[in-house]
N, C-alpha and C positions, 0 to 999 in steps of 0.2 A: 636631592632631583627630582625632578617632575618626570612622570612618563605618561605617554600616549601610545593607542593602537593605530597603527596605519595598515589600511587595507585596499587594495590594488583590486576592482572587480573586471571581469572578461580578459584575464593576465594569460589566458591560452584559448584558440578560436578553436570552438567545438563543429564538425564537421560532419556531413555524409551520415544525417539524420535518417532513420527510419524504423517505420512499427509497423506492430501486427499486433493482431487480435489475439486475446485468451478467447476463446468462445464459451459462452457458458454451457456448461456440461449439459448433456440430452442422454435421456436412457435409450431412447429409439437408434441412435449413431455408435453401433460396432467397436470403432477407434475409440470410443470416450469410455466405453463400460464393460462392454463382454469380449473385449480380446487384449486387457490390459492388466498385465501384473499389478497396479495399484487402485485396483476398483474391487468392491464386492460389492455384488450384489444379492442382496436380501429385503425381505418383508419390512424391517423397520430401520432406521439409518444407522450408521455406527458412531460411536462416540471421538471425536477427532483424536484425542490422545492414545487410545488404544487403536486407532485402526492405523495411523502411523506408524505405531508402537509394535504391530502386530506385520506389516508390510514394507519395516526396515526402510521409511523416508523422514527423513529430516525436514520438514518443511514446518511455517507459520502458518500455513493454509491446507483447505479444505475443499473439494465441492460435493454438494448433494445434489441430487435430481431425483423426481418421480412424475409420473402424471396422475391428474386428477379429472373429473367428469362436472363439469356444473349444468346442474339438472335444468336449470331455465335461463331466461336472458337478462337478469335480477343485475349483473354485474358488466352489461350495456348502459344500464341508466345511471346507477349509481355508484360511487367506488365501494371496494371493499374494504378489510382486515387482513393481513396476516399474525398470525400471534406466533413466536420462534421460544421454545422455552431453553434457556443454555445458562451460562454462568458468568461472572462476572469478568473483564478482563477479556473481553472480544468483542467481533465486527464481523457483521455482515452485510453482503450485497444481496436484493434478490430479483430474479429477474423471471417472466413468464414468456414461456413461448419467443424466448433469445431476446426480448425488449427489458432494459431496466426500468424496475417498478421504485425502488428506493431502497437505503442501510441504514445498520440503524451501530452506535459504538458504544459499550459501556468501558469506559479506561480507569474505573477505578480501581485502588490497590487492595481493597479486601478485595475477597471472595463471596459467594455464596447466590442463588440462585436470582434469576432473572426474565423477564417474558420481552420478549423484541415485538415490537408493534410497528406494522410495515403496512403505507397503505398501498393498497391494489386499486391501477387506475383504471375508470369503467369502459373497458374497452374489450373485455371479453364475452365473446358471445356462447351459448347453451351447446355444448358436447365438448371433447376432448383437450385438456391442453397440457404443456408442459412448464412443470416447474423446476428451476436452478438456482441453487442457495450457495455462493459464496462465503466459507466462513473462513478468518483469520483471529488467529489466538493473539494476543495483544500482549502476552505474557504470564507467568506462573508466577503467585506469590509463593516466595521458600521457606515462609514461617508454616509451619506444622503445628495446628489446633492453638495457634496465639494471636493475636492483635490482626483478625479479621483472618487469620489462614485457617486451609481445612485439614482437619485430622484423618481426612480420608483421602481417596484419588483425587489429581486435580484433574478436574472436566473440562472441556470443550467441546467447541462444535452444538450441535444437536444434542440436548440428555435429555427431552421431554418430548410433548406433545408440540406437533406444528397444525394451527387449527386458520382454515378461512370463512372470516365472517362476511357474507353477505347480505343484504336487505331481506332478505326470503329464507335464509336456513345458513347451516352452520357445516363445516365440512372440516370431517376430523382427518387428516393426512397421514398420523404417524399410529394406524392399528393394523393389526392382524389380517383386518380384512375393511377395504373401500367402501364408502357408502355406498357406492352403487351392487355390491354385491360381492366384486371380486375382490381375487386374492390382491394387496397393496402389493407394490415392489418399487424399492429405492437403490440407487449407484450414489455407491459413496465412495470418493475418490481422494485418496492421499495426495497432499501435493497441490503445485499447478502442473494443467499440460505443459506449459512453457518450459516447465523446468525437468520434465521428464524427457521433452525432443532436447533438450542441452542448450534453451535459449541464454540461460546465466551465463553459461561457459565460455561459447562459442558461436554465440549466434545462433547455435538450434541448425532444426531441419525446416529451413525456411520454407522449404515445400511444400510441408504440413500444416503450414499454418495461414492464416487469413490476414491478405496487407489490410495492414488499415486505411478504410476511406476517410472515417472521420477520427482521428487519434483523441480526438476531443473527447467522447464518450467510451465507458465502457472499460473492461481492465484490459490493458495498453504492453504490451513486452518496446521497449524501444532500444536502440543499439546508436554509440555514437564514437566519437574519435577526437582524438586530441596528439599534438606533440609533446614529449615534457618538454617544457620550457627550462630555461636556464636561472637557478633563485639560488639563493645563500642556504642551503641547509641545515646548518647549525644556527641560524636566527631567523629564519623564515619557517613558512610553513605552509603548504598547496594544501586548499579544498575545495570540495563543489558546493556551490549556493542551489540549493535546491527548494522552490519558494510555494510548487503546487502539487497537491495531491497526497498520497498516502501510500508506502510501498516498498520493496527492494533494490537496494544496490550491489551492482559486481563492479570490481576494476580488474582486468585484463583475468578475468574468471575468478577472482577472489571476492569472497562475500564481506562485506564492509558494512554489513546490517542493515536493520528497517531504515525508512525518512519518514516524514510524518510532520506537515505544517501546523500543526495543533499549534491554539494560541493560547494566551495564559489569559485567566480572567480580566476583564476590562479590553481585551483585541487588540488593544493600539496602546503603543509609547510613544512618547516625545523623545525622539534624539538628536541628541549633538553634534550633527555632520556638517562638513563641506565635500563640495563635489569638485573637482579640477580635472575636464573632460582631456585627453590627447587623444592620439589615432591610436594606439595598444588599449589601451584604459584606465579608467578612472580612479584617482585616489580618492579617498574620504578619511579625513580627520575631524577633531572639534572645530567647532568655531561656530554654527546657526542652529537654531531649531526646526525637525521637519518632523512628521507623524507617520509611522508605517507599523505593520502587523507588529504585535507583540510574540511570535513567536518562541515556542520552547526550545526549538534549537530549527535552523534552517544551514548551518556550516557543517557538511562532512569532511572529515580528514582523509586526504590520499597519502598512505603510507608512501612515505621516500622507495622504502624496498619493493615495493611491488610494481613505481613506474616501471617502464620502459628505458634502457640508458639510453641517454644522449647522440653517445658514439655509434648507436646502431640508427646509421644513418633508413631512413626510409621508413623505421617502422612508426606505428600509431599506438596509443593505449586506447583498449576498449572500453566503454564503459555501456553499463545495461543497467537499464531501470525496468520494472515493474511497480505500475502503478492501476492502483484497483478502481480508480476514477477514469482514468486515459489518459494518455500519451501526453509528447509534445507534438507541436506540429512540425510538418515538416519542415518548413520555412522559420520555424522558431521563432518568431517576431515577438515574442513577450516574453522573452529572457528570464522563463523561469527555473532555467540552468545554467549554472555559467561556470567558469573556473574562477577561485580567487585566491590570490595569495596574502596571507597577514603576516607580522609582527608588532614586536613591543618597543619601543623606541623612546629618547631622552627627548621631553618637550621645553620648548622654549620659555614654557608660560609657565613660571614656578608657581604661581596658585592653582593652575590643574589640578582637578583631583581625580587621579585616577582609580575607580571604582574597584571595590573588594570583587575575588575572581569566582568569587560561590556567587553572590549575589549580581555579575556583570552581566545584563543580557545575552553580552557575546563570549560569554563563558567557554563554550565551546572550542573556540579558536586560540586554541593554546600549543 
């Protein structure tokens, strides 16, 4: 017998898209650092694993914030570079005065120190500025002392120096005393502000977060809803297809883990596919060759036991996405998030070679 995989895209309609910004951490705002159980204000940033453990927060994320003073206008004319000492399996986004500057990700499986180099745009004048860093753990090496695994503590976040390089001078931002002679101060915030406000479980305190005017820029929370469709739960499986960004996904308040549309080496692959469009969905199976990004993973299983039962008329499933690089536009015109149904069936083409599930690019559709 020969087999093939069949996939129906846009199998359920997603409605009521709304997005809110995860505001970059500000040391000067009391709601961020000075009146929060999730924050520590000290002369040095707190390493992320120790911070989350100390405050009892279970999250892949932490925010860091501080202020620095530029002695001249050199960053108005030439770009600078921010150096951050961290460890492998880590990603960071950098903001100055609330504006995104750049990001860096080290997704190596081994452990070991690394210094991120993030460009700073030439828009900063002489005087005081706020630095905000969103730190994201990309996972821990489970091995201890073997094959790249540390024998000591597993560290994440800021673990050493933070240095701003400009054309005129260098500023060391992690010291007991700032370059201007005053005591330095850092705010280390465990988790995301949206997590603390309950965005991941019930849509959160929307009155305390800023509605995203441009959901395509900056860390963003997005909520959306869909009715549970009818499908054969014994043979078919429901997935959410996410083809943009990096972040976290929740279904009806349950954490489904991380998503990340990272591509494999080579960037794209050749697909043998055909598309037959109907009014409700698109059917994809084997026919002709097209090219698309070779995602490491883009389909994320929606466990049937977490879906709202169909007999509960009027109730809808809630999807919550946190995207470090920006949410989905309100009109959802780019189809970067959609509900997919997939299953394996017999093929009439006896010569069709069904690829091994380990090497199959869509092997997560199981």
